[in-house]
Structures are given as structure tokens and as C-alpha cells.
C-alpha positions in Angstrom: -6.9 56.4 -33.1 -9.2 59.1 -32.6 -7.7 62.4 -31.1 -8.3 62.2 -27.3 -11.3 65.0 -26.5 -10.8 68.0 -24.1 -12.8 65.8 -21.6 -10.2 63.2 -21.3 -7.1 65.3 -21.5 -6.3 65.2 -17.9 -8.2 62.0 -16.7 -6.9 59.4 -14.9 -8.6 56.0 -15.4 -7.9 52.6 -13.3 -8.2 49.2 -14.7 -9.3 46.6 -12.4 -8.8 43.2 -13.5 -5.3 41.7 -15.2 -7.1 39.4 -17.6 -6.7 39.9 -21.5 -9.5 42.7 -21.8 -8.2 44.5 -18.8 -4.2 44.0 -19.9 -5.3 45.2 -23.6 -7.2 48.2 -22.2 -4.6 49.8 -19.9 -2.0 49.4 -23.0 -4.5 51.0 -25.3 -5.5 53.9 -23.1 -1.7 54.8 -22.7 -1.3 54.3 -26.2 -4.0 56.9 -27.1 -2.6 59.6 -24.6 -4.9 58.8 -21.4 -3.0 58.2 -18.2 -4.0 54.3 -17.1 -3.4 53.0 -13.5 -2.8 49.1 -13.8 -4.4 46.8 -14.7 -4.7 46.2 -10.8 -5.1 42.8 -9.4 -9.3 42.3 -8.6 -8.9 42.7 -5.0 -6.5 46.1 -5.0 -8.4 49.6 -4.6 -7.4 52.2 -7.0 -6.4 55.7 -5.4 -6.5 58.9 -7.1 -8.5 58.3 -10.2 -11.3 59.8 -12.0 -12.8 56.8 -13.4 -12.5 52.9 -12.6 -13.4 50.2 -15.0 -14.1 46.7 -13.9 -12.4 43.9 -16.5 -13.5 41.1 -14.6 -15.8 38.1 -14.9 -19.5 38.9 -14.8 -20.3 37.4 -11.8 -17.6 39.1 -10.0 -18.8 42.5 -11.0 -20.6 43.3 -7.7 -18.1 42.2 -5.4 -15.3 44.1 -7.2 -17.5 47.2 -7.2 -17.9 47.0 -3.4 -13.9 46.7 -3.1 -13.8 50.2 -5.1 -16.6 51.9 -3.7 -15.9 55.7 -3.4 -12.8 55.4 -5.3 -13.9 57.4 -8.0 -16.7 59.4 -9.4 -17.3 57.2 -12.3 -17.3 53.2 -12.3 -17.7 51.2 -15.1 -17.5 47.6 -16.6 -16.6 45.9 -20.1 -19.4 43.4 -19.8 -21.7 43.3 -22.6 -24.7 41.1 -20.7 -24.5 42.5 -17.1 -26.9 45.1 -16.2 -25.3 48.5 -14.5 -27.3 48.0 -11.3 -24.3 45.4 -10.5 -21.9 48.5 -10.1 -24.3 50.0 -7.3 -22.0 49.0 -4.4 -19.4 51.3 -6.1 -21.4 54.5 -5.3 -20.4 56.1 -8.5 -22.0 57.2 -11.9 -22.0 53.9 -13.5 -21.2 53.2 -17.0 -20.5 50.6 -19.4 -18.0 50.0 -22.2 -18.1 46.7 -24.1 -15.9 46.5 -26.8 -17.5 44.3 -29.8 -14.3 42.2 -30.1 -12.5 39.1 -29.5 -9.8 39.1 -27.3 -8.1 35.3 -27.7 -4.7 36.8 -28.9 -2.5 39.7 -28.0 -3.0 41.8 -30.8 -1.5 45.1 -30.5 -4.7 47.3 -31.4 -7.9 45.2 -30.7 -10.1 48.3 -30.3 -9.3 50.3 -33.6 -12.1 49.8 -36.1 -14.5 47.6 -33.7 -17.8 48.6 -32.5 -18.6 49.3 -28.6 -21.8 49.2 -26.9 -21.8 52.1 -24.1 -24.1 52.8 -21.5 -24.7 55.3 -18.8 -26.7 55.9 -15.5 -26.4 59.7 -16.3 -25.7 61.7 -19.4 -22.0 62.4 -18.0 -21.4 58.9 -17.5 -22.8 57.9 -20.9 -20.4 60.9 -22.5 -17.6 59.8 -20.8 -18.2 56.3 -22.1 -18.5 57.7 -25.7 -15.6 59.6 -25.4 -13.5 56.6 -24.4 -14.6 54.5 -26.9 -13.7 57.0 -29.6 -10.7 57.5 -28.1 -9.8 54.2 -28.8 -11.0 54.1 -32.3 -14.1 52.2 -31.9 -17.5 53.3 -32.8 -19.6 53.7 -29.9 -23.3 52.8 -30.0 -25.8 52.8 -27.0 -27.7 49.9 -25.8 -30.5 49.8 -23.1 -30.6 47.5 -20.3 -33.7 45.7 -21.5 -31.6 44.9 -24.7 -28.3 43.9 -23.6 -29.1 40.0 -23.5 -30.1 40.2 -26.9 -27.2 42.1 -28.0 -24.6 39.8 -26.2 -26.1 36.6 -27.6 -25.8 38.2 -31.1 -22.1 38.8 -30.5 -21.8 35.3 -29.0 -23.5 33.9 -32.1 -21.6 35.7 -34.5 -18.1 35.0 -32.7 -18.3 32.4 -30.2 -20.6 29.7 -32.2 -18.5 30.4 -35.3 -15.6 29.1 -33.6 -17.5 26.0 -32.4 -18.8 25.5 -36.1 -15.1 25.6 -37.5 -14.0 23.0 -34.6 -16.8 20.9 -35.8 -16.0 21.1 -39.4 -12.2 20.2 -38.4 -13.8 16.8 -36.7 -15.8 15.9 -40.0 -12.8 16.7 -42.1 -11.2 13.9 -40.5 -13.6 11.7 -42.4 -11.9 12.7 -45.7 -8.4 11.9 -43.9 -7.5 15.3 -42.9 -5.6 16.2 -40.0 -7.2 19.2 -37.9 -4.4 21.6 -39.0 -4.5 20.8 -42.7 -8.4 21.3 -42.7 -8.2 24.4 -40.9 -5.7 25.6 -43.5 -7.8 24.5 -46.5 -11.0 25.8 -44.9 -9.9 29.3 -43.7 -10.0 30.8 -47.1 -13.4 29.7 -47.7 -14.4 31.2 -44.2 -12.6 34.4 -45.0 -14.4 34.4 -48.5 -17.9 33.7 -46.9 -17.1 36.3 -44.2 -16.5 39.0 -47.0 -19.5 38.0 -49.1 -21.7 38.5 -45.9 -19.8 42.1 -45.3 -20.8 43.0 -49.2 -24.0 41.3 -49.9 -26.0 40.5 -46.8 -26.5 36.9 -45.4 -29.5 35.7 -48.0 -27.6 36.7 -51.0 -24.1 35.6 -49.4 -25.4 31.7 -49.0 -24.6 29.1 -51.4 -24.3 25.4 -51.4 -26.6 22.3 -51.6 -29.3 23.7 -49.1 -29.6 26.9 -50.8 -29.9 25.1 -54.4 -32.5 22.7 -53.0 -30.2 19.7 -53.6 -31.2 17.4 -51.0 -29.4 14.2 -52.3 -26.1 16.0 -51.7 -27.6 17.0 -48.1 -28.5 13.6 -47.4 -25.0 12.4 -48.1 -23.4 14.8 -46.1 -25.5 13.8 -43.0 -24.4 10.3 -43.6 -20.9 11.1 -43.7 -21.4 13.2 -40.5 -23.1 10.4 -39.0 -20.1 8.1 -39.5 -17.2 10.5 -38.8 -18.6 12.5 -35.8 -22.2 11.1 -35.0 -22.5 13.5 -31.9 -22.8 16.4 -34.3 -25.7 15.0 -36.4 -28.1 16.7 -34.4 -26.3 20.2 -34.9 -26.3 19.4 -38.5 -30.0 19.1 -38.6 -30.7 22.2 -37.1 -28.4 24.1 -39.0 -29.7 22.7 -42.2 -33.1 23.6 -41.1 -32.1 27.1 -40.3 -30.6 27.3 -43.8 -33.7 26.3 -45.7 -35.6 28.9 -43.7 -32.7 31.8 -44.8 -32.7 30.1 -48.2 -36.4 30.7 -48.3 -36.2 34.2 -47.3 -33.9 34.8 -50.6 -36.0 32.9 -53.0 
């Protein structure tokens, strides 16, 4: 964790939303030495706070903002895709704090080392978001309202779609007689090494396999196996092969 800045030394932050993000954020703030109230239920109104952070589903942010109207001079949300205008009803200086991290498990320190997209409707609101991100051990970077959708789509492709692809790989592995748990155990070392290679070399140089080397006969046999084992995945397989060919062409 980064040391608390002077601006956060006497700040009290209320967390609204007791889901995975809200619970993890309240715990992490406390561990960083920042007084945190909550996580509160979505209909609860915080009192005596310097800032309120709404950790609720995107569609519920405007309603939650209305509930906390006037409760604190600073009001933020943890959504990557939702504009700050969704906080208008809160009548405070709006800020955004979106940890570039997944919260599928109860990791003790999910924020440390992660990036964090920040935004603020005023310089003070932005500075507050930056300070919070740093206090939690994250690396803040500013995004503007026009870039939010693209930023969030990139995050979904990198994380959510990766999970979807691994689930698809497990289904196809059934054609080789592998149970899902066994396939997962065997495929994860490959996945980890691939991610390490991307980090070290970039996607173009990290790419290997039959598409990258132009082995169309092997690709065709793979497609047949997918069609036989999981025909619902053929369209996705074809699309991924096409994208992989494009990536291989960039490298060559």
C-alpha cells in the first residue's frame, strides 16, 4: 500500500453497496488507514462523511445518487462505463474510481498493483480519486467521458472474454475425453505462460500455433473437431481464426 497523503488523513468515506467491490473497498480503505463507513445497503443514507462511493450496478447509480443527495461534498462511483453525469442527483462534486481488476474471489488485497481509471468533474474531485487509488496501492490513470466505453470494452475483452474462451476450451477438450476439471488443470499452465509471454513480448511476438505458422491443414482438423464436439462454437472458432490470421500478418 502507498502511504496515505495528508489530504486523506482525516477523511471519512462511506461505501454504499455491499457486493464484492463494495465489501473489498471498505476493507481495503480501513487497512490503508482511511476511515470507512459501511458497506451500507443501497437504500441507506450515510451521515457525517466527506465522500460517498457508490458500488452499485451501473443501472442503479442514478437512483443511488438520489438517495445520498447532499450527504457529502464528494460523491463517486466505481463503474468503468458509466459517465459522471449519472451522479448529478447527488449534488456533490462527482468523481470516478474504477479498479482495473476482477473481484470474482475474496482476495485479501485485490487492489494492490492494479491500474485504476479515475475521473473528476472538478480538479479537487479528480485529485481525491487519484489519492484514493494511490492509497490502495493502485496506479491511477485518467479517462475522459468520451473514452469510457472503449476503455471498459477493452477491460471486458481482456478479462471476461478470456474466461469465456477458457470455458469453451474445456468444452472442446471433452472431445479428447478430458473432464472439465482435468482440462482446466492441464490448460492453466499454458494459459499462464501465454500471459507471461504477452507481458514480455507483446501480442504479436507471443503468438504461436498453427494459424501463426500457416498450417491450414491443422486448423481445418481443429475446426472439424470443434464441429463434432461443440458445434455451437464453430462460428466463434472461425471468427477467432480470422482475427488470429490478422495478428499473424502484422507480425510477418
